[in-house]
N, C-alpha and C positions, 0 to 999 in steps of 0.2 A: 504494500500499500504506499511505499514511500518512505522518505526519511522523517525523523521526528523533528519538531521545532528545536533550535538551538536555544538554550537558555542562558540570559544574561546573569550572571552571577549577582549582580547588584539589584537586580528585580526579584531574583530569589530570595536574596536577604530581605528586601523590602516585604515580601509576602510573609516571611517568617515573623519579621518584627511586628508586622500588621496583626498576624494571627494572634501572638503572645500578648499584645495589647487588647485586642478583644477578649481573650481569655482571662485576662486579668480584671477586666470589666464584669465579665460573668461572675467571677469569685467574688469580687467586692460586693456585688448587688446581692448575691446569695448569702454573703457573710452577714450583710445588713438585716436581711430579711429573716434568715433562720438561724443566725448565731455563728460565731467562729468555728465550732466544731465541724460545720459543714465543708470547711477549706481541706479538711484531711482526705475527703472522697475526691476533691476537684483534680490533682494531678493524676489520676486514674482514668480519667475521661479522655477521648479523643473526638475528632472531628466525625468519624463514623457514628458515635453515639449520638451526638447531636443532630447529624443527618437524618436519624430516624424520628426522632421527636419533631424535627422541622416538617418532616414530610407528613406527619400525622395531624401537626398543626394546620398545614396547607389544605389538606383534603378533608379534614374532619371526621376521618374514619380509619380503622386498620386496612380495610380493604383498599381504599383509596390510595393510602400510603404505599401499600405493597405494589400495587400497579404502578406507582409512580416510580419506585425505586426498583422494580424488576424483581423482586424477592415474593416469598408466600407470606401469607397471612400470619403464620405461628411465629415467622422470623421476626417481624416487625413487633408482635407482643412481647416476644421473648427479650428484645433489645430495649424495649421500653420499661419492662419489669425491672430490667438489671439496672438501668440507667437510674431509675426512681430508689431502688435499693440502696445504691451508691450515694446518692444524694442524700438520701433520708427526707425526701419530700415527694409528695404527689404533684405531679406535672399536670394530669389531666384528669376531670371527673367524667366516669364513665356513665353516659345518660342514653336514653332511647334514641334521641335524635343524632347522637354520635358523641365525639370526644371533644371535650370542651376544656381549654387551658384554664388552669388554676391562676392565681396571681404569681406564684413561682413559675408556672409553666409560660405565661404571657412574658415575664421578664428573660426566661430563658430563649424563648423564641425569637424577640426582639434583637438579642445579642446574636443568635445564631443567623438570622437572616442578614445581620451588617456583615458576619464572617463570610457568608455564602457570596454577597455580592461584591466584597472586595478580591475574593478568590476569582470570580468570573472576570472582573476588570484586570487582573493581573494576567490571567490566562489569555485574554484578548490581546493585551499589549506584547505579551511574549510571541503569540502567533504573529503579531504584526511584525516583528523583526526577523521573521523567516524569510531569507533572501533567496532560498535556493528554489531551481526552476523544476520540483520535483515534488511528489506527495499528492494527496488527494485534494480535489476541488470540488464542493457540492454547489449546484445551481438550480434555483427554484423557478418555475414559470407556468403559465398556463398551457393546457394542452394544444391549444390552437396555435400558439408560438412556436412551441416545440415541433409541430408538424410541419409547419408550413414557413417559418422563418429560419430555425436553428441549424436544420441537419446540415447543410454544407458549410457553414462558418464553423461549427462544433467539429465536424471532421478534418476540416483544413487546420484547426487548432491542435488537435490531437496529432495529427502528422508533424506538425510543427515543433511541439513540445511532447515527445514520447515518454517522458519522466513525470507528466502531469496526469493523473487519472481523474478524468471529469465524470461525476454522477449528476444525472439530471433527475430532479423531482418534479414531477408534473402537479403543480398546485397552483390554483387561480389565486390564492390567498398570500399576502406577502408574508413571509417567514419572519419570526422576531429574531432579527440579526444580533440583538443585543444580548440574547440570553444563551452563551455558549458556556456549558458547564460539565464537568466530567462526572459531577454526582449524580447527574440525570442521564447517564449514559443512552439508555433505550429512547428516552424522548428525544435526546439530541440526535441520534441516528435517524430518527423518522420524521423529525419536524424541523431541524434547523439546517441553514445553508450558509456558503460563505458570499455567494452572489444571487441578487434577484432581478430578473426581467420582468417588468410589470406594465401593462397597459392601465392606465389610471390617470386621471386629470389631478391627482392629488397622491403624495406620498408622505412618509413619516419624516418629520424634521430632523431626527437625529441621524438619518441615513445620508450618505453622501454618494455621488455618482455623477451621470450626465442623461440628458434627454438626448435620444438617438434619433428622433424624428416624430411623425404624426402617423397613426394608423387611420385611414381613411375608410368609409364604408359607403356602399352603393346597393341598390336593389337589382337583384338578379332574378332571372328565370331560365328554363330549359330552352335551348335552341330548337326551333320549329316544332314546338309544343302548341297543339291547337289550344285555342282560347287565351293564350298567354301573350302579353305584349313582346315584342321581339326588336324594339328600338327604344331610345331614350324616350320616356315620357315625363310630363309635369306630376311632380310627387301627388298632387291632390287627386289627379286622375287616377294613378295607381291605388290610392287609398280609397278610391270611390268604387272603381270597377273590378280590380284585380283581387283573385283570391289569395290569400295569405298563409305562408309557414310562418308563425310568430313564437317568440319565447313564452315562458309559463305565466300564466294571468297574474299571480300575485308577486313575481320577482321585482325588486326595485334596486338591488345591490348594485348593479352596472349601469352606465350611461345608457347603454342600448335597452336595458329592461325599461328604464324610466321612460324614454321616448316611445318605444312602442306601447306601453301602457296609455300614454297621453294620446298617440297619433292614431291607434288602431281600435279606439273605442266603438266606431261604427263601421269597421270593416269587416269584411267576410273573412273570417279566420277559420280555415279548414282543420290545420292540425298545430299543436304547440309543442316546442322542443326545448331543452334547457341549455344546450351549448352549439356553438356554430357548426361543428362538424356534423351533427344532427340534423341542423338546418339545410346543409349542403346535400346531404345524402336524401332528404326528402325532395328537395327541389329537382334532383335527377330523376324522380318519378314523373314530374310535371304536374304536381298536384295544385301548386301555386307560386307566387313570388316571394322572395324573401331577403332580410338584410344580411350581407356578409362583409368582412374586411376585405379590400382590394386585393391584399397580400396573398387571398386563397385563389385568386383568379389561375394563377399557373398550374395548380393541380387540377382544376375544373374547367378545362376548355369548352365542356358541353355547354358551361352556362354562359349567358350573355347578360351585360348590364343593361338595365332598362330604366336606369335613374342617374342623375350627375351625383358625385359625392355630396353626401349630406351633412353640413357642418356642425349640425349639433351632436353629431355621433362620432366626430374625429376626437381622438383621444392621444396624448403623448405616450412614449415608448420609453420607459426608463430602465437603464441599468444601475443598480445599487448596491452598497455593501455598507458595512459598519466601518466608521472613522478609523477605528482601532487595526481593521485588516487592510485597508488601501494600500499601504505600504508593502504588504505581502507579496513577494515577486509573482507568485503564480497567479494571484488577484490582478496585480496590476497588468500582467501580461494578457490575461483574459478580457479584462474590461478594454484595453486597447484594440487588441486584435479582433477579437469578436464583435466589439461595439463598433469598431469602424465598417465592418463587413455588413452588419446589421443596418448601420446607418446608411449605406449605400443602397442596401436593398429598398429600404423605406423611401427612396428618393425616386427609385424606377416607376 
């Protein structure tokens, strides 16, 4: 899977010092609340103990904590019982509604979250120092982008940098790039990414990157299909006269969803689908007209555009990463090479 990030000794030392300071805070607060004798148990604890308590606090149940940590229910309970025994304090009240933290538990969880956040920040900064053009690179994007925009730029990048192993996670929702944590390894492997390709008018302020261009949309129909328009028509005419393949009735997440919901109130909608690829497949049957991004045209020569580009559904295409990862060599190379290729493609 490639080389491990090189660790800067200064950053490693700062992580240790940070953890020690946070641990001292935990000790001091517990001593204040439960008496100085509690300190005798504190040196026996480690981050793994606190990790299980933090997972219970976040999930509110043993089952939820077990899923988060990737262990079984009995392991979480055993670790909690051992932690409470060593501290001589009850951290959670067991109630029908779940596990509710006690006063001592709330204090412990607050400090544990601070430690977790600082560990995450240090890990991101260490990853950002990695200057080798080797190792894994995870990219997240929407299915339609992966199928129609990414294949050739991705293949070219893989040939140019054989030491970088690219993994694409097809996901229409932007991954939280600020939460890179070894303590939640299973969730990390499923949900997190180094780079995100996003079709959206808005992006999270804490991310950095570039706008590659605009994704335009037009209305399409099957060529030579009886009863369907075969040339560009005014949009009001299409809305009034043509049968439609539309998105889900109650969908409002995307710009396209909101536009359709407003424009197609009186239209003759024959079938509804939830993604562009499904709409394109249905258009190939000749059942009606439908909205598609213009970058899908190359793979669908049997479809003909019957409207001009619609300004209301034009959206920016973004390539984004976390600030702490932008100087990582493989991230920088990907954003430059693949970004330039996609920007050129969007201008066609």
